[in-house]
DOVEX-928067 format. One record per residue (C-alpha): chain; x, y, z; residue in one letter. Coordinates in steps of 0.1 Angstrom, whole numbers. Example, Ala and Ser with C-alpha at 12.3 -4.5 7.8 and 13.67 -1.06 7.14 Angstrom:
<nodes>
ch/X/Y/Z/aa
A/123/-45/78/a
A/137/-11/71/s
</nodes>
This chain:
<nodes>
ch/X/Y/Z/aa
A/829/2493/3410/m
A/798/2517/3419/r
A/784/2507/3451/n
A/749/2515/3470/l
A/742/2510/3506/i
A/710/2518/3512/l
A/701/2520/3547/l
A/663/2514/3549/a
A/636/2505/3577/n
A/624/2472/3573/f
A/625/2468/3535/f
A/625/2447/3520/p
A/614/2426/3549/y
A/575/2433/3563/g
A/555/2451/3546/n
A/571/2490/3553/g
A/582/2509/3530/e
A/566/2500/3499/p
A/575/2528/3475/y
A/612/2516/3478/l
A/592/2483/3454/e
A/598/2506/3425/t
A/625/2529/3437/e
A/647/2498/3438/v
A/637/2489/3400/k
A/658/2520/3388/y
A/694/2516/3412/y
A/709/2491/3386/e
A/712/2518/3359/q
A/738/2534/3382/y
A/754/2509/3404/f
A/770/2476/3400/d
A/762/2463/3436/r
A/738/2475/3459/i
A/738/2463/3498/y
A/703/2467/3516/i
A/708/2472/3554/c
A/676/2464/3569/s
A/670/2483/3604/l
A/645/2479/3633/q
A/638/2447/3621/l
A/618/2420/3648/r
A/612/2387/3644/k
A/581/2392/3626/r
A/590/2410/3604/d
A/616/2386/3588/l
A/588/2362/3583/q
A/587/2374/3548/s
A/606/2389/3524/r
A/599/2408/3491/r
A/614/2401/3460/e
A/645/2417/3444/l
A/649/2430/3412/p
A/687/2410/3405/s
A/710/2392/3420/d
A/731/2425/3420/k
A/711/2432/3454/f
A/723/2421/3484/e
A/706/2422/3522/v
A/717/2426/3554/f
A/688/2423/3583/p
A/700/2442/3615/v
A/672/2431/3638/e
A/665/2451/3671/k
A/684/2448/3698/a
A/669/2441/3736/p
A/669/2472/3754/n
A/702/2462/3781/y
A/718/2462/3747/v
A/712/2497/3738/y
A/720/2506/3774/l
A/750/2489/3774/f
A/755/2512/3740/n
A/753/2544/3761/s
A/784/2539/3780/l
A/798/2542/3745/r
A/781/2575/3739/v
A/795/2594/3766/l
A/827/2593/3751/g
A/811/2610/3717/n
A/813/2647/3715/a
A/785/2655/3696/n
A/766/2647/3728/l
A/781/2675/3745/y
A/774/2697/3715/k
A/740/2687/3713/e
A/735/2691/3751/l
A/746/2725/3752/w
A/728/2733/3720/k
A/696/2726/3738/l
A/703/2746/3768/g
A/712/2777/3747/k
A/680/2771/3733/e
A/660/2762/3765/k
A/648/2733/3751/r
A/665/2712/3781/m
A/643/2681/3792/s
A/642/2649/3803/f
A/625/2637/3776/q
A/648/2648/3752/r
A/683/2640/3766/v
A/669/2608/3769/v
A/659/2608/3733/r
A/690/2619/3723/l
A/709/2592/3743/f
A/684/2565/3727/v
A/694/2580/3693/y
A/733/2578/3694/l
A/731/2544/3714/s
A/709/2529/3684/r
A/730/2545/3660/s
A/763/2529/3674/y
A/747/2496/3679/y
A/734/2493/3641/e
A/766/2510/3625/a
A/787/2483/3642/g
A/768/2455/3634/k
A/766/2467/3594/i
A/808/2473/3596/k
A/810/2438/3612/k
A/791/2424/3580/w
A/804/2439/3550/f
A/844/2434/3569/k
A/831/2394/3569/r
A/809/2395/3536/k
A/823/2421/3514/v
A/860/2433/3525/t
A/866/2471/3518/f
A/886/2472/3494/d
A/857/2463/3467/n
A/841/2492/3487/l
A/864/2519/3468/d
A/836/2545/3460/c
A/799/2548/3457/g
A/768/2560/3475/v
A/753/2558/3515/l
A/717/2562/3511/y
A/695/2567/3544/s
A/660/2565/3533/y
A/651/2583/3565/r
A/659/2615/3578/f
A/659/2605/3617/e
A/687/2583/3634/y
A/696/2563/3599/q
A/717/2591/3585/p
A/737/2593/3615/y
A/746/2552/3610/v
A/753/2564/3576/g
A/780/2590/3587/l
A/793/2565/3612/l
A/797/2539/3586/i
A/814/2568/3562/k
A/843/2568/3587/q
A/854/2536/3568/v
A/845/2543/3537/l
A/859/2577/3535/p
A/853/2580/3493/n
A/816/2573/3498/f
A/791/2602/3497/k
A/765/2603/3516/i
A/729/2614/3511/v
A/690/2613/3530/a
A/656/2614/3522/r
A/635/2633/3546/g
A/595/2626/3543/h
A/568/2635/3570/g
A/574/2618/3606/f
A/614/2618/3599/d
A/614/2655/3589/l
A/587/2675/3612/y
A/597/2677/3647/e
A/565/2689/3657/e
A/550/2655/3648/r
A/570/2637/3674/h
A/562/2640/3715/q
A/589/2657/3727/e
A/590/2683/3695/h
A/626/2672/3690/y
A/648/2651/3669/i
A/683/2652/3676/p
A/714/2664/3658/l
A/697/2679/3632/r
A/721/2706/3622/e
A/752/2682/3625/y
A/733/2662/3599/l
A/730/2687/3575/l
A/766/2697/3579/e
A/778/2665/3574/n
A/759/2650/3548/l
A/763/2661/3515/d
A/727/2663/3502/k
A/696/2661/3519/t
A/663/2651/3495/i
A/628/2662/3504/m
A/599/2649/3487/i
A/581/2677/3490/a
A/588/2715/3483/q
A/572/2717/3517/d
A/599/2700/3534/g
A/623/2721/3515/v
A/603/2752/3529/n
A/606/2735/3564/y
A/643/2727/3567/l
A/656/2759/3550/v
A/638/2780/3569/e
A/650/2766/3603/k
A/687/2760/3592/y
A/690/2788/3564/p
A/730/2785/3563/v
A/726/2747/3546/y
A/700/2759/3520/k
A/726/2749/3489/e
A/723/2713/3508/k
A/685/2708/3507/v
A/675/2696/3470/i
A/637/2689/3462/l
A/634/2654/3443/s
A/600/2639/3448/r
A/583/2606/3448/l
A/560/2593/3423/g
A/543/2566/3408/t
A/550/2542/3377/m
A/523/2547/3349/d
A/498/2515/3357/q
A/475/2526/3328/g
A/438/2541/3334/l
A/411/2520/3357/a
A/376/2507/3345/i
A/356/2539/3343/l
A/324/2537/3369/p
A/295/2531/3346/q
A/272/2541/3372/s
A/260/2561/3403/m
A/237/2538/3418/d
A/264/2528/3441/e
A/288/2555/3451/f
A/324/2540/3454/r
A/350/2549/3478/l
A/383/2544/3482/v
A/409/2551/3509/s
A/444/2535/3515/c
A/469/2540/3543/s
A/480/2529/3576/t
A/453/2529/3605/v
A/471/2552/3627/s
A/460/2579/3646/p
A/478/2605/3628/i
A/459/2596/3593/k
A/422/2600/3615/r
A/404/2571/3597/i
A/377/2577/3621/h
A/367/2611/3604/l
A/362/2594/3572/i
A/335/2569/3596/v
A/323/2601/3609/e
A/313/2615/3577/a
A/299/2586/3559/l
A/273/2584/3589/a
A/258/2617/3579/q
A/248/2600/3546/i
A/217/2586/3549/k
A/198/2585/3516/n
A/221/2570/3495/i
A/241/2538/3485/r
A/277/2542/3490/v
A/306/2512/3490/r
A/336/2524/3509/w
A/368/2499/3507/d
A/402/2510/3532/h
A/434/2493/3522/y
A/461/2491/3549/g
A/463/2482/3585/d
A/477/2498/3617/g
A/472/2498/3656/l
A/439/2509/3656/l
A/420/2492/3631/l
A/396/2465/3655/s
A/392/2506/3670/d
A/379/2519/3635/i
A/360/2487/3626/k
A/341/2488/3660/c
A/331/2527/3654/l
A/321/2514/3618/a
A/297/2491/3632/v
A/285/2513/3656/k
A/279/2544/3633/l
A/273/2536/3598/l
A/236/2527/3589/h
A/227/2501/3562/g
A/234/2520/3529/n
A/268/2522/3537/i
A/286/2488/3529/h
A/324/2488/3540/w
A/353/2468/3540/h
A/386/2470/3557/f
A/412/2448/3531/h
A/440/2452/3557/g
A/473/2451/3545/y
A/476/2449/3507/v
A/510/2446/3487/d
A/515/2479/3463/n
A/513/2455/3427/q
A/480/2438/3441/t
A/467/2476/3450/l
A/476/2486/3417/m
A/458/2454/3401/s
A/427/2464/3423/i
A/426/2501/3409/y
A/429/2491/3373/q
A/402/2464/3371/k
A/380/2479/3404/k
A/355/2510/3393/p
A/360/2539/3422/y
A/342/2576/3423/h
A/364/2587/3448/l
A/398/2584/3469/f
A/399/2601/3503/l
A/430/2607/3526/n
A/424/2627/3561/v
A/456/2627/3576/s
A/468/2655/3599/s
A/501/2653/3581/s
A/514/2643/3554/e
A/551/2646/3530/g
A/537/2641/3497/v
A/513/2612/3494/p
A/523/2591/3470/v
A/489/2569/3476/s
A/472/2603/3462/i
A/494/2602/3436/m
A/485/2565/3424/e
A/452/2570/3426/a
A/450/2598/3403/m
A/470/2580/3378/s
A/442/2555/3377/f
A/417/2587/3371/g
A/403/2585/3402/i
A/396/2622/3419/p
A/406/2628/3451/c
A/394/2649/3483/v
A/423/2649/3508/a
A/433/2676/3536/t
A/457/2705/3530/d
A/486/2692/3550/v
A/525/2690/3543/g
A/531/2686/3503/g
A/493/2673/3497/t
A/489/2711/3479/k
A/518/2698/3455/e
A/499/2672/3445/v
A/461/2685/3443/i
A/453/2717/3431/e
A/420/2730/3448/n
A/392/2728/3424/y
A/413/2719/3396/k
A/424/2681/3400/n
A/406/2674/3430/g
A/393/2692/3464/i
A/411/2704/3494/l
A/401/2703/3529/l
A/414/2722/3559/s
A/431/2702/3580/s
A/406/2706/3608/d
A/377/2698/3589/f
A/345/2687/3603/k
A/330/2655/3594/p
A/301/2671/3581/k
A/323/2691/3553/e
A/334/2660/3537/l
A/302/2641/3537/a
A/293/2678/3517/g
A/320/2669/3491/w
A/309/2632/3488/i
A/272/2644/3477/m
A/286/2670/3453/l
A/302/2641/3435/f
A/280/2622/3437/f
A/252/2645/3422/k
A/274/2655/3393/m
A/264/2654/3357/d
A/277/2623/3341/e
A/298/2640/3316/k
A/311/2668/3345/e
A/323/2636/3364/y
A/336/2619/3333/l
A/361/2650/3325/l
A/369/2651/3361/l
A/379/2616/3370/s
A/401/2614/3340/q
A/422/2642/3350/t
A/458/2639/3366/f
A/478/2660/3380/h
A/500/2678/3357/y
A/533/2699/3352/p
A/530/2736/3348/k
A/519/2750/3316/n
A/508/2715/3305/k
A/471/2710/3298/v
A/456/2680/3314/f
A/458/2647/3299/a
A/424/2625/3295/y
A/421/2586/3293/q
A/387/2595/3274/h
A/381/2631/3262/n
A/344/2632/3253/l
A/336/2654/3231/l
A/300/2662/3230/l
A/281/2685/3203/e
A/250/2673/3195/g
A/253/2637/3188/t
A/287/2638/3181/i
A/311/2617/3203/k
A/351/2613/3197/h
A/369/2597/3220/f
A/409/2606/3222/i
A/435/2583/3242/i
A/464/2604/3254/w
A/495/2585/3260/e
A/514/2614/3278/r
A/513/2650/3287/y
A/509/2672/3259/y
A/509/2711/3258/s
A/481/2730/3245/e
A/495/2736/3211/k
A/503/2699/3206/e
A/469/2692/3213/i
A/451/2719/3191/t
A/473/2709/3161/d
A/464/2673/3166/i
A/425/2681/3167/l
A/426/2705/3136/e
A/443/2680/3118/k
A/416/2652/3123/v
A/389/2678/3108/g
A/378/2701/3140/f
A/374/2735/3130/r
A/368/2755/3168/k
A/385/2742/3196/i
A/382/2758/3232/t
A/404/2752/3263/i
A/386/2754/3298/y
A/411/2755/3328/r
A/381/2756/3357/d
A/379/2718/3367/l
A/346/2720/3380/l
A/331/2741/3355/g
A/306/2719/3325/k
A/339/2710/3310/n
A/379/2712/3313/n
A/386/2702/3274/f
A/360/2703/3247/t
A/363/2707/3209/s
A/333/2711/3182/s
A/338/2701/3145/s
</nodes>
């Protein structure tokens, strides 16, 4: 029997890790049983649980323990050889500090506690005889893979892999600039999966000896169909979607919009977080009457996709200081919403500057973002139409459009593309329907990206 043991943070409880909602739908194609171990749960998280595809799934919630439990588990850590190897490594690299030592103890203590709970659950619920082979899959690349390696001690025939995103990958995003036991994980995991080429490069540069174990496998989004096109520029409609946290820098969007005074703008933000009340206060303080804004809080992924489908938005904004590869941008682009985003992490792997969106420097000023918003507002309607219906596309493929508006005098022809087409496929189709002259333009911000005349 093929088994999958998924180590997730929260999922399917609460509203964290929304992109697993899509990914889990594919598991049944490859596994007979799927066990989801939901880590770090607090009591409030247990109040809601998302629906899973079938009864092939079983969920084990691992609640966060009181601090004294982790303190007790620290005593067990003292017998772990990896503790002393890591301390020696920190000393050798001259990176030893009290904060990093504490971080290491917490890392190991939490791992032992959660792995112990999971082993007991499997022993009681499943029996290890039914878990003869399968895959241990850690959806994060911080302490969770170490939990997986501890579980693997009783499941020796299992392969074990981990996926790296952003905060769990880049040590610089942590206060101590340190994530414990990186080299140990890379040595003992069968594969480490990065969601962005930027992540692959980062890890391979730091640990080149494990180059063959680090692979690229991107996240993505389902084809939900294309959005209703904005019919007018009378009110310029902006949308953003993220947690409201320091790294997402939503205050910069507020400060940019504060500089726009002569046009009507509507801005919708989807997502909540610790800074939500602060950002609302800032918006009240800075934004003028021409800016209509609304913070919708948390919205589940399916509802958000429905909103994108039905609401016409002119522009999607992302101003994070760090990213993996933002699925939020992929989702917006799949509906034909142009994007302006900061050039951080793997964002440039989704947005090709001046081709299918705009990349801002990570230290951009609000005035610069305001300038780009105004540029999109002032675009010729035909130019915006072509831009708004452009997808991110594979190399050597042309853009696919919902509607390709072909204008020569009074001729208007609409084509709906159902997938990515090569240049030859498109020209062959157009020739068959009677177009005698076909020109392909690749400069997205030029007058047209793909136009044909008959």
